N, CA, C and O of each residue as an XYZ file, in Angstrom:
868
protein
N      34.963    -19.639     45.605
C      34.817    -18.113     45.051
C      34.124    -17.451     46.394
O      33.621    -18.195     47.236
N      34.120    -16.053     46.551
C      33.924    -15.535     47.174
C      32.395    -15.897     47.813
O      31.499    -16.504     47.226
N      32.370    -15.485     48.843
C      31.039    -15.771     49.503
C      30.249    -14.189     49.122
O      29.074    -14.126     49.482
N      30.714    -13.186     48.563
C      30.458    -11.772     48.510
C      30.670    -11.334     47.089
O      31.628    -11.417     46.320
N      29.362    -10.799     46.989
C      29.077    -10.353     45.991
C      29.752     -8.748     45.282
O      29.684     -8.435     44.093
N      30.308     -8.015     46.267
C      31.310     -7.004     46.159
C      32.023     -7.212     47.074
O      31.613     -7.759     48.098
N      33.370     -6.783     46.892
C      34.493     -6.631     48.037
C      34.711     -4.944     47.466
O      34.962     -4.476     46.355
N      34.509     -4.410     48.645
C      35.097     -2.855     48.817
C      36.600     -3.151     49.542
O      37.002     -3.925     50.411
N      37.290     -1.946     48.571
C      38.996     -1.938     49.117
C      38.946     -0.414     49.772
O      38.626      0.530     49.050
N      39.246     -0.230     51.051
C      40.302      1.233     51.161
C      41.470      1.196     50.403
O      41.825      0.213     49.751
N      42.121      2.337     50.484
C      42.737      2.575     49.363
C      44.299      2.523     50.453
O      44.945      1.528     50.780
N      44.489      3.666     50.730
C      45.584      3.817     51.493
C      46.111      2.858     52.590
O      45.440      2.941     53.619
N      47.164      1.943     52.649
C      47.656      0.799     53.246
C      46.826     -0.443     52.880
O      47.199     -1.486     53.418
N      45.639     -0.520     51.960
C      45.398     -2.008     51.577
C      45.384     -1.918     50.236
O      44.993     -3.017     49.843
N      45.596     -1.207     49.304
C      45.833     -1.241     47.892
C      47.209     -0.569     47.566
O      47.822     -0.860     46.539
N      47.663      0.324     48.460
C      49.233      1.210     48.046
C      49.609      1.102     49.349
O      48.812      1.034     50.285
N      50.747      1.084     49.438
C      51.495      1.069     51.175
C      51.961      2.871     51.363
O      53.132      3.211     51.531
N      50.955      3.729     51.301
C      51.155      4.813     51.238
C      51.465      5.462     52.754
O      52.233      6.410     52.919
N      50.760      4.812     53.793
C      50.677      5.481     55.238
C      51.741      5.987     55.797
O      51.760      7.079     56.365
N      53.051      4.944     55.625
C      54.409      5.512     55.949
C      54.649      6.757     55.692
O      54.894      7.741     56.390
N      54.511      6.511     54.267
C      55.040      7.907     53.998
C      54.415      9.345     53.819
O      55.026     10.356     53.473
N      52.859      9.217     54.172
C      52.370     10.154     53.890
C      52.052     10.830     55.981
O      51.486     11.837     56.406
N      52.641      9.844     56.598
C      52.041     10.315     58.010
C      53.812     10.733     58.737
O      54.099     11.346     59.766
N      54.867      9.980     57.496
C      56.054     10.920     58.055
C      56.199     12.317     57.497
O      56.960     13.081     58.090
N      55.557     12.736     56.423
C      55.180     13.760     55.951
C      54.768     14.747     56.898
O      55.348     15.705     57.409
N      53.155     14.078     57.046
C      52.491     15.499     58.026
C      53.206     15.282     59.351
O      53.469     16.357     59.891
N      53.641     14.094     60.109
C      54.770     14.479     61.067
C      55.545     15.485     61.611
O      55.497     15.995     62.731
N      56.301     15.712     60.622
C      56.910     16.911     60.234
C      56.721     18.271     60.254
O      57.235     19.200     60.876
N      55.694     18.144     59.264
C      54.939     19.656     58.997
C      53.879     20.115     60.574
O      53.657     21.306     60.794
N      53.357     19.079     61.479
C      52.713     19.549     62.556
C      54.069     20.127     63.430
O      54.042     21.188     64.053
N      55.027     19.399     63.370
C      56.107     19.393     64.692
C      56.623     20.654     64.506
O      56.897     21.370     65.470
N      56.877     21.201     62.706
C      57.153     22.400     62.604
C      56.336     23.621     62.805
O      56.704     24.779     62.608
N      55.159     23.206     63.232
C      53.888     24.351     63.326
C      53.926     24.256     64.533
O      53.067     24.947     65.080
N      54.741     23.528     65.392
C      54.570     23.921     66.984
C      53.869     22.515     67.380
O      53.476     22.488     68.546
N      53.703     21.656     66.823
C      52.857     20.366     67.264
C      53.542     19.591     67.369
O      53.652     18.978     66.307
N      54.345     19.089     68.389
C      55.229     18.049     67.967
C      54.647     16.540     68.115
O      53.900     16.128     69.003
N      55.179     15.832     67.027
C      53.923     14.618     66.417
C      55.005     13.601     65.958
O      55.929     14.061     65.286
N      55.002     12.531     66.186
C      56.322     11.421     65.607
C      55.427     10.896     64.594
O      54.266     11.304     64.580
N      55.939      9.790     63.495
C      55.262      9.206     62.508
C      54.323      8.184     62.993
O      53.277      7.944     62.390
N      54.673      7.583     64.062
C      53.706      6.899     64.869
C      52.656      7.203     65.697
O      51.776      6.355     65.844
N      52.581      8.336     66.308
C      51.908      9.166     66.570
C      50.947      9.701     65.427
O      49.766      9.605     65.761
N      51.137     10.217     64.223
C      50.424     10.805     63.397
C      49.526      9.795     62.821
O      48.342      9.997     62.551
N      50.311      8.449     62.612
C      49.313      7.176     62.158
C      48.565      6.843     63.010
O      47.389      6.618     62.725
N      49.020      6.722     64.258
C      47.301      6.355     65.601
C      46.507      7.357     65.658
O      45.482      7.160     66.309
N      46.656      8.519     65.123
C      45.635      9.938     65.470
C      45.135      9.967     63.741
O      44.179      9.194     63.687
N      45.302     10.331     62.853
C      44.945     10.566     61.652
C      44.851      9.011     60.740
O      43.970      9.074     59.882
N      45.339      8.115     60.763
C      45.304      6.996     59.490
C      43.506      6.571     59.384
O      42.880      6.084     60.325
N      43.041      6.824     58.310
C      42.107      6.202     57.862
C      40.919      7.161     57.671
O      39.844      6.919     57.122
N      41.450      8.595     58.389
C      40.170      9.705     58.684
C      40.451     10.718     57.249
O      41.490     10.761     56.589
N      39.622     11.223     57.099
C      39.777     12.427     56.053
C      40.713     13.745     56.242
O      41.118     14.124     57.341
N      40.947     14.276     55.216
C      41.688     15.483     55.477
C      40.970     16.707     56.195
O      41.638     17.288     57.050
N      39.378     17.268     55.880
C      38.826     17.611     56.423
C      38.941     17.483     58.154
O      38.933     18.386     58.991
N      39.045     16.064     58.327
C      39.207     15.928     59.965
C      40.434     16.470     60.597
O      40.486     16.925     61.740
N      41.544     16.369     59.648
C      42.685     16.201     60.119
C      42.866     17.631     60.220
O      43.459     18.163     61.159
N      42.361     18.237     59.265
C      42.574     20.225     59.375
C      41.732     20.601     60.545
O      42.235     21.472     61.254
N      40.405     20.085     60.964
C      39.830     20.436     62.246
C      40.475     20.176     63.516
O      40.525     20.951     64.471
N      41.118     18.642     63.409
C      41.961     18.308     64.674
C      43.136     19.369     64.788
O      43.135     20.075     65.796
N      44.067     19.531     63.911
C      44.996     20.616     63.923
C      44.596     22.013     64.707
O      45.125     22.468     65.721
N      43.333     22.643     63.815
C      43.322     23.750     64.124
C      42.907     24.059     65.738
O      43.128     25.118     66.324
N      42.164     22.708     66.373
C      41.779     22.435     67.811
C      43.683     22.517     68.499
O      44.263     23.289     69.263
N      44.024     21.513     67.865
C      45.281     21.454     68.748
C      46.189     22.926     68.742
O      46.845     23.348     69.695
N      46.010     23.691     67.167
C      46.968     24.738     67.509
C      46.336     25.571     68.240
O      46.965     26.396     68.903
N      44.731     25.507     68.264
C      43.881     26.943     69.129
C      44.008     28.164     68.031
O      44.053     29.334     68.411
N      44.072     27.735     66.396
C      43.694     28.851     65.502
C      44.073     27.832     64.245
O      44.720     26.787     64.179
N      43.331     28.670     63.248
C      44.026     28.194     61.825
C      45.240     27.676     61.605
O      46.230     28.307     61.974
N      45.369     26.378     60.934
C      46.558     26.438     60.059
C      46.752     27.429     59.226
O      45.779     28.029     58.770
N      48.092     27.788     58.868
C      48.490     28.530     57.625
C      48.052     28.150     56.195
O      48.181     27.057     55.643
N      47.510     29.278     55.714
C      46.778     28.955     54.390
C      47.808     28.316     53.542
O      47.296     28.243     52.425
N      48.571     27.997     53.519
C      49.661     26.963     52.398
C      50.028     25.772     52.974
O      51.004     25.062     52.727
N      48.925     25.595     53.961
C      49.670     24.430     54.744
C      49.198     22.958     54.218
O      50.060     22.083     54.294
N      48.269     22.689     53.835
C      47.150     21.925     53.136
C      48.014     21.702     51.476
O      48.477     20.661     51.010
N      47.998     22.804     51.002
C      48.933     22.722     49.448
C      50.541     22.196     49.606
O      51.158     21.535     48.772
N      50.933     22.578     50.638
C      52.614     22.123     50.819
C      52.593     20.788     51.132
O      53.383     20.000     50.613
N      51.582     20.392     52.104
C      51.986     18.801     52.233
C      51.384     17.901     51.257
O      51.738     16.723     51.231
N      50.485     18.361     50.434
C      49.878     17.190     49.466
C      50.837     17.444     48.104
O      50.713     16.720     47.116
N      51.684     18.408     48.151
C      53.024     18.758     47.093
C      54.202     17.417     47.587
O      54.603     16.429     46.972
N      54.480     17.923     48.919
C      55.583     17.037     49.380
C      55.032     15.303     49.100
O      55.757     14.344     48.835
N      53.587     15.316     49.259
C      53.405     13.984     49.608
C      53.042     13.425     47.991
O      52.980     12.234     47.687
N      52.876     14.293     47.280
C      53.183     13.371     45.561
C      54.408     13.551     45.130
O      54.795     12.821     44.217
N      55.324     14.581     45.693
C      56.526     13.792     45.256
C      57.138     12.564     45.731
O      57.688     11.667     45.092
N      56.866     12.743     47.406
C      57.356     11.340     47.657
C      56.568     10.261     47.342
O      57.009      9.138     47.585
N      55.493     10.392     46.849
C      54.587      9.108     46.202
C      55.314      8.731     45.079
O      55.520      7.518     45.040
N      55.822      9.446     44.047
C      56.267      9.424     42.779
C      57.857      8.790     43.164
O      58.379      8.091     42.295
N      58.464      8.981     44.190
C      59.837      8.571     44.516
C      59.785      6.923     45.425
O      60.538      5.962     45.267
N      58.818      7.046     46.208
C      58.908      5.768     46.430
C      57.473      4.706     46.836
O      57.537      3.658     47.478
N      56.308      5.295     46.291
C      55.325      4.262     46.834
C      54.894      3.053     45.666
O      54.691      3.032     44.452
N      54.886      2.237     46.607
C      54.592      0.892     45.714
C      53.212      0.670     46.159
O      52.481      1.342     46.886
N      52.975     -0.831     45.324
C      51.895     -1.567     45.586
C      51.728     -2.090     46.945
O      52.796     -1.993     47.550
N      50.696     -2.664     47.733
C      50.849     -3.439     48.928
C      51.370     -4.655     48.642
O      50.694     -5.155     47.743
N      52.276     -5.389     48.987
C      52.524     -6.404     48.529
C      51.343     -7.628     48.688
O      50.670     -7.834     49.698
N      51.285     -8.390     47.385
C      50.436     -9.334     47.113
C      48.931     -8.841     46.947
O      48.041     -9.675     47.113
N      48.691     -7.877     46.711
C      47.248     -7.156     46.191
C      47.353     -7.810     44.745
O      47.175     -9.019     44.596
N      47.539     -7.279     44.083
C      47.804     -7.500     42.766
C      47.326     -9.146     42.444
O      46.379     -9.282     41.669
N      47.958    -10.375     43.020
C      47.095    -11.835     43.538
C      45.801    -11.823     43.923
O      44.993    -12.532     43.322
N      45.365    -10.931     45.094
C      44.449    -10.836     45.496
C      43.138    -10.690     44.227
O      42.251    -11.493     43.937
N      43.432     -9.429     43.698
C      42.856     -8.786     42.228
C      42.410     -9.845     41.426
O      41.224    -10.068     41.184
N      43.442    -10.552     40.980
C      43.469    -11.532     40.261
C      42.457    -12.555     40.108
O      41.713    -12.832     39.168
N      42.677    -13.253     41.742
C      41.549    -13.763     42.412
C      39.919    -13.809     41.973
O      39.135    -14.643     41.521
N      39.899    -12.332     42.407
C      38.952    -11.791     42.637
C      38.245    -11.895     40.946
O      37.107    -12.346     40.819
N      38.852    -11.547     40.019
C      38.526    -10.997     38.816
C      38.232    -12.939     38.220
O      37.312    -13.096     37.417
N      38.743    -13.752     38.504
C      38.687    -15.007     38.121
C      37.267    -15.275     38.797
O      36.603    -16.028     38.083
N      36.806    -15.007     39.600
C      36.036    -15.598     40.406
C      34.464    -14.799     40.219
O      33.493    -15.155     40.887
N      34.400    -13.645     39.178
C      33.570    -12.436     38.654
C      33.079    -11.797     40.019
O      31.870    -11.566     40.052
N      33.834    -11.460     41.193
C      33.502    -10.787     42.121
C      33.810     -9.545     41.850
O      34.906     -9.156     41.444
N      32.643     -8.743     42.114
C      32.656     -7.380     41.754
C      33.875     -6.651     43.170
O      34.071     -7.164     44.272
N      34.393     -5.581     42.716
C      35.496     -4.557     43.370
C      35.238     -3.180     42.915
O      34.834     -2.579     41.920
N      35.755     -2.915     44.375
C      35.587     -0.952     44.371
C      36.526     -0.529     45.131
O      37.182     -1.295     45.836
N      36.772      1.156     45.072
C      37.802      1.327     46.021
C      36.578      2.360     46.417
O      35.673      2.726     45.667
N      36.850      2.844     48.197
C      36.092      3.597     48.788
C      37.237      4.114     49.810
O      37.828      3.504     50.701
N      37.330      5.316     49.412
C      38.434      5.897     50.460
C      38.144      7.700     50.922
O      37.583      8.688     50.448
N      38.841      7.358     51.997
C      39.041      8.763     52.765
C      39.560     10.068     51.982
O      39.051     11.151     52.270
N      40.402     10.003     51.153
C      41.286     10.330     49.982
C      40.484     11.456     49.045
O      39.477     11.045     48.467
N      40.679     12.168     48.950
C      40.016     12.694     47.558
C      40.620     12.161     45.949
O      41.715     11.699     45.629
N      39.792     12.358     45.409
C      39.840     11.536     43.879
C      41.202     11.621     43.248
O      41.700     10.732     42.557
N      41.845     12.952     43.597
C      43.013     13.354     42.623
C      43.727     12.357     43.334
O      43.904     11.396     42.586
N      44.183     12.186     44.392
C      45.134     11.184     45.477
C      45.000      9.985     45.011
O      45.939      9.376     44.498
N      43.707      9.467     45.148
C      43.027      8.333     44.512
C      43.667      7.978     43.220
O      44.167      6.854     43.263
N      43.774      8.448     42.348
C      44.056      8.154     41.177
C      45.380      8.504     40.721
O      45.870      8.290     39.612
N      46.028      9.218     41.981
C      47.707      9.622     41.665
C      48.022      8.138     41.935
O      48.377      7.240     41.171
N      47.794      8.158     43.196
C      48.070      6.688     44.013
C      48.128      5.192     43.093
O      49.153      4.527     42.948
N      46.665      4.823     42.475
C      46.562      3.993     42.071
C      47.438      3.632     40.912
O      48.168      2.654     40.751
N      47.119      4.935     39.942
C      48.019      4.808     38.482
C      49.208      4.880     39.131
O      49.743      3.780     39.273
N      49.842      5.873     39.604
C      51.424      5.194     39.978
C      52.235      3.709     40.211
O      53.402      3.354     40.041
N      50.963      3.015     40.705
C      51.317      1.560     41.117
C      50.818      0.417     40.196
O      50.977     -0.768     40.487
N      50.240      0.822     39.133
C      49.660      0.549     38.145
C      48.024     -0.318     38.473
O      47.464     -0.976     37.596
N      47.590     -0.181     39.563
C      46.395     -0.460     40.043
C      44.941      0.296     39.481
O      43.787     -0.116     39.362
N      45.506      1.409     39.243
C      44.119      2.583     38.585
C      42.899      1.616     37.621
O      41.699      1.552     37.888
N      43.749      0.783     36.228
C      42.620     -0.073     35.622
C      42.034     -1.347     35.705
O      41.394     -2.070     34.942
N      42.476     -1.409     36.951
C      41.597     -2.409     38.084
C      40.493     -1.543     38.483
O      39.376     -2.053     38.562
N      40.605     -0.650     38.672
C      39.469      0.184     39.436
C      38.581      1.224     38.865
O      37.622      1.796     39.383
N      39.139      1.354     37.610
C      38.601      2.852     36.707
C      36.812      2.667     36.677
O      36.064      1.850     36.140
N      36.656      3.549     37.312
C      34.680      3.700     37.030
C      34.485      3.215     38.317
O      33.267      3.204     38.495
N      35.112      2.771     39.393
C      34.786      2.140     40.658
C      35.512      2.900     41.828
O      35.993      2.254     42.759
N      35.600      4.428     41.776
C      36.155      4.892     42.886
C      35.439      5.917     43.896
O      35.028      6.940     43.347
N      35.304      5.853     44.755
C      34.268      6.655     45.749
C      35.161      7.140     46.671
O      36.054      6.555     47.284
N      34.855      8.125     46.688
C      35.669      8.862     47.876
C      34.830      9.736     49.215
O      33.639     10.049     49.200
N      35.544      9.935     50.023
C      34.720     10.456     51.186
C      34.084     12.125     50.726
O      32.953     12.528     50.998
N      34.816     12.658     50.211
C      34.686     13.582     49.247
C      33.094     13.971     48.905
O      32.557     15.073     48.792
N      32.469     12.379     48.767
C      31.267     12.390     48.055
C      30.209     12.503     48.928
O      29.086     12.679     48.456
N      30.382     12.425     50.225
C      29.194     11.924     51.541
C      29.163     13.271     52.749
O      29.875     14.274     52.682
N      28.660     13.123     53.280
C      28.165     14.339     53.960
C      29.313     14.048     55.575
O      29.969     14.988     56.023
N      29.346     12.850     56.131
C      30.698     12.347     56.684
C      31.053     11.130     56.423
O      30.506     10.155     55.908
N      32.692     11.503     57.144
C      33.592     10.244     56.296
C      33.833      9.200     57.458
O      32.967      8.981     58.306
N      34.560      8.826     57.451
C      34.594      7.044     58.389
C      35.210      7.945     59.872
O      36.150      8.726     59.728
N      34.616      7.746     61.159
C      33.782      6.129     61.197
C      32.681      6.053     60.987
O      32.186      5.035     61.470
N      31.616      7.048     60.154
C      30.591      7.082     59.922
C      30.459      6.394     58.881
O      31.413      6.490     58.109
N      29.309      5.470     58.439
C      28.807      4.207     57.764
C      28.855      4.736     56.042
O      29.006      3.963     55.096
N      28.669      6.392     55.930
C      28.392      6.983     54.999
C      28.998      6.698     53.328
O      28.424      6.785     52.243
N      30.353      6.342     53.683
C      30.622      6.344     52.502
C      30.795      4.581     51.770
O      30.758      4.302     50.572
N      30.958      3.743     52.783
C      30.831      2.552     52.375
C      29.250      2.011     51.652
O      29.014      1.266     50.700
N      28.352      2.770     52.599
C      26.797      2.367     52.067
C      26.852      3.527     50.555
O      26.363      2.838     49.659
N      27.107      4.480     50.143
C      27.457      5.342     49.008
C      27.796      4.325     48.135
O      27.109      4.115     47.135
N      29.276      3.337     48.532
C      29.762      2.645     47.493
C      28.977      1.598     47.227
O      29.041      1.295     46.035
N      28.102      0.773     47.997
C      27.111     -0.328     47.710
C      26.238      0.108     47.099
O      25.772     -0.621     46.224
N      25.506      1.808     47.345
C      24.582      1.614     46.538
C      25.159      1.958     44.862
O      24.510      1.452     43.946
N      26.224      2.712     44.564
C      26.815      2.900     43.612
C      26.606      1.788     42.675
O      26.023      1.808     41.590
N      27.136      0.892     43.233
C      27.814     -0.671     42.926
C      26.137     -1.381     42.423
O      25.972     -1.934     41.336
N      25.035     -1.210     43.462
C      23.925     -1.669     42.740
C      23.925     -3.187     43.839
O      23.128     -4.102     43.629
N      24.981     -3.230     45.029
C      24.825     -4.363     45.544
C      24.350     -3.989     47.299
O      24.961     -3.148     47.959
N      23.198     -4.770     47.828
C      23.024     -4.233     49.286
C      24.160     -4.917     50.333
O      24.565     -6.073     50.202
N      24.605     -3.983     51.409
C      25.201     -4.066     52.222
C      25.477     -5.466     52.990
O      26.473     -5.806     53.628
N      24.335     -6.134     52.740
C      24.556     -7.431     53.705
C      25.667     -8.578     52.810
O      26.341     -9.496     53.276
N      25.515     -8.026     51.144
C      26.360     -8.766     50.256
C      27.681     -8.389     50.142
O      28.358     -8.894     49.246
N      28.222     -7.483     50.995
C      29.419     -6.584     51.103
C      30.403     -7.135     51.946
O      30.135     -7.556     53.071
N      31.632     -7.150     51.407
C      32.727     -7.436     52.093
C      33.767     -6.185     52.368
O      34.284     -5.963     51.273
N      34.234     -5.385     53.222
C      35.287     -4.377     52.920
C      36.730     -5.196     53.769
O      36.845     -6.096     54.601
N      37.647     -4.319     53.027
C      38.875     -4.696     53.228
C      39.562     -3.424     53.803
O      40.027     -2.561     53.059
N      39.612     -3.336     55.339
C      40.005     -2.035     55.547
C      41.886     -2.029     56.906
O      42.655     -2.922     57.261
N      41.839     -1.161     57.067
C      43.418     -1.182     57.613
C      43.517     -0.029     58.890
O      44.589      0.251     59.427
N      42.211      0.580     59.271
C      42.280      1.321     60.285
C      41.380      1.461     61.073
O      40.257      1.560     60.579
N      41.501      1.519     62.492
C      40.140      1.201     63.268
C      39.037      2.150     62.802
O      37.853      1.828     62.903
N      39.512      3.573     62.181
C      38.073      4.202     62.119
C      37.215      3.485     60.507
O      36.055      3.554     60.100
N      38.192      2.975     60.080
C      37.818      2.071     58.822
C      36.762      1.137     59.013
O      35.637      1.222     58.520
N      37.240      0.139     59.842
C      36.633     -1.065     60.478
C      35.371     -0.218     61.420
O      34.309     -0.806     61.215
N      35.220      0.699     62.159
C      34.174      0.755     62.825
C      33.247      1.333     61.540
O      32.068      1.040     61.741
N      33.406      1.936     60.507
C      32.608      2.682     59.483
C      31.747      1.341     59.019
O      30.535      1.269     59.221
N      32.553      0.223     58.336
C      32.170     -0.918     57.812
C      31.182     -1.447     58.721
O      29.982     -1.444     58.447
N      31.781     -2.018     60.075
C      30.827     -2.330     60.903
C      29.224     -1.682     61.213
O      28.265     -2.282     61.698
N      29.288     -0.593     60.863
C      28.103      0.156     61.040
C      27.118      0.202     59.743
O      25.900      0.375     59.793
N      27.895      0.011     58.584
C      27.249     -0.178     57.665
C      27.018     -1.604     57.683
O      26.814     -1.913     56.509
N      26.972     -2.257     58.149
C      26.306     -3.873     58.133
C      27.024     -4.466     57.182
O      26.445     -5.217     56.398
N      28.354     -4.250     57.080
C      28.896     -5.190     56.229
C      30.188     -6.096     56.704
O      30.896     -5.829     57.674
N      30.345     -7.199     55.838
C      31.143     -7.908     56.481
C      32.773     -7.170     56.654
O      33.020     -6.317     55.801
N      33.648     -7.390     57.479
C      35.045     -6.659     57.986
C      35.939     -7.574     57.931
O      35.954     -8.500     58.741
N      37.027     -7.414     56.728
C      38.121     -8.259     56.789
C      39.320     -6.861     57.585
O      39.342     -5.679     57.241
N      40.015     -7.388     58.461
C      41.200     -6.204     58.662
C      42.794     -6.512     58.276
O      43.351     -7.588     58.491
N      43.357     -5.445     57.717
C      44.147     -6.219     57.335
C      45.609     -5.696     58.352
O      46.042     -4.564     58.135
N      46.117     -6.336     59.145
C      46.746     -5.570     60.258
C      48.293     -5.732     59.694
O      49.158     -6.276     60.380
N      48.592     -5.121     58.163
C      50.051     -5.374     57.580
C      50.743     -4.086     58.341
O      51.912     -4.419     58.535
N      50.570     -3.034     58.748
C      51.182     -1.979     59.525
C      50.741     -1.644     60.657
O      51.544     -1.286     61.519
N      49.196     -1.687     60.951
C      48.476     -1.469     62.172
C      48.625     -2.677     63.329
O      48.374     -3.835     62.995
N      49.003     -2.395     64.572
C      48.705     -3.824     65.529
C      47.574     -4.322     65.485
O      46.544     -3.651     65.423
N      47.623     -5.581     65.512
C      45.697     -6.573     65.133
C      45.167     -6.027     66.290
O      44.006     -5.654     66.118
N      45.702     -5.800     67.676
C      44.711     -5.547     68.436
C      44.204     -4.038     68.150
O      43.293     -3.723     68.915
N      44.447     -3.379     67.548
C      43.705     -2.001     66.908
C      42.587     -2.457     66.584
O      41.538     -2.013     67.052
N      42.651     -3.430     65.719
C      41.443     -3.630     64.910
C      40.482     -4.733     65.343
O      39.495     -5.206     64.780
N      40.814     -4.885     66.006
C      39.974     -6.398     66.817
C      38.764     -6.173     67.203
O      38.718     -5.477     68.218
N      37.362     -6.624     66.616
C      36.267     -6.212     67.242
C      35.795     -7.528     67.036
O      36.461     -8.439     66.543
N      34.088     -7.634     67.611
C      33.667     -8.591     67.012
C      32.881     -8.762     65.791
O      31.942     -7.988     65.602
N      33.108     -9.547     65.061
C      32.647     -9.653     63.748
C      33.450     -9.367     62.607
O      33.092     -9.380     61.429
N      34.747     -9.067     63.153
C      36.091     -8.689     62.426
C      37.058     -9.718     62.226
O      37.653    -10.177     63.201
N      37.315    -10.193     60.898
C      38.518    -10.741     60.330
C      39.937    -10.283     60.473
O      40.373     -9.698     59.482
N      40.713    -10.413     61.435
C      42.026     -9.609     61.245
C      43.002    -10.501     60.200
O      42.827    -11.713     60.332
N      43.757    -10.213     59.431
C      44.524    -10.922     58.789
C      45.901    -10.026     58.879
O      45.832     -8.885     59.336
N      46.975    -10.495     58.497
C      48.223     -9.902     58.471
C      48.988    -10.358     57.500
O      50.115    -10.711     57.848
N      48.671    -10.470     56.225
C      49.819    -10.989     55.124
C      48.201    -10.910     53.923
O      47.096    -11.321     54.277
N      48.409    -10.484     52.976
C      47.326    -10.053     51.782
C      47.131    -11.488     50.979
O      46.074    -11.701     50.385
N      48.178    -12.438     50.991
C      48.104    -13.447     50.602
C      46.815    -14.389     51.085
O      46.236    -15.108     50.270
N      46.460    -14.326     52.338
C      45.223    -15.141     53.128
C      43.879    -14.304     52.737
O      43.012    -15.178     52.716
N      43.347    -13.238     52.464
C      42.208    -12.757     51.965
C      41.504    -13.558     51.042
O      40.307    -13.740     51.266
N      41.965    -14.017     50.150
C      40.933    -15.021     49.286
C      40.351    -16.021     49.880
O      39.145    -16.226     49.746
N      41.284    -16.913     50.752
C      40.992    -17.724     51.217
C      39.711    -17.638     52.567
O      38.843    -18.440     52.912
N      40.114    -16.230     53.089
C      39.124    -15.845     54.325
C      37.607    -15.530     53.529
O      36.533    -16.102     53.715
N      37.902    -14.520     52.672
C      36.579    -14.282     51.753
C      35.572    -15.816     51.281
O      34.344    -15.830     51.377
N      36.305    -16.870     50.841
C      35.485    -17.748     50.844
C      35.151    -18.673     51.675
O      34.478    -19.617     51.262
N      35.619    -18.590     53.261
C      35.437    -19.453     54.455
C      35.243    -18.636     55.274
O      35.926    -18.971     56.242
N      34.405    -17.212     55.623
C      34.272    -16.346     56.771
C      32.864    -16.280     56.580
O      32.167    -15.613     57.346
């Protein structure tokens, strides 16, 4: 049985394997704007952050606002690619089954907007596992690495932060969870483990390891 009353999951990269797709598309669009960017550089710079933070950074790098249609075109291409390529993170279904069997509460807290979260979870068959328990950075004043989103999720679920565990895969998400005073489990499926390692953070490389970590950490 989990030692925690609530396990809060990030979405992109933890529940759905969307980061390689969205960052490939973002890198290509940034490069076309005159900001040469590789997929790897996009992952390092933007992974885990909110759309608003990405746009603010892009404006700074460009020295001017991006074109009015930039965000809509990026989203449209992402949704098309998600529909063709997106899969759930390997092993996440079994993790959720284990938590359900032990009556451990779960929810999603993502930097993504609700429309994107619901689309990606729905496409991968995970939406029903979290229906009514989805929290977006659009609901809080500050996105990750501020703790606001995780604090908001805990409040929404009626559980004190001391009794929450967060599953993240980005350095900004790890920082946010630590600042919220929650236990942190960092999934190094696509992120180098050294970028996630912090005092008090349990880093793991395969989702099948998570249930045991939640009971023994």
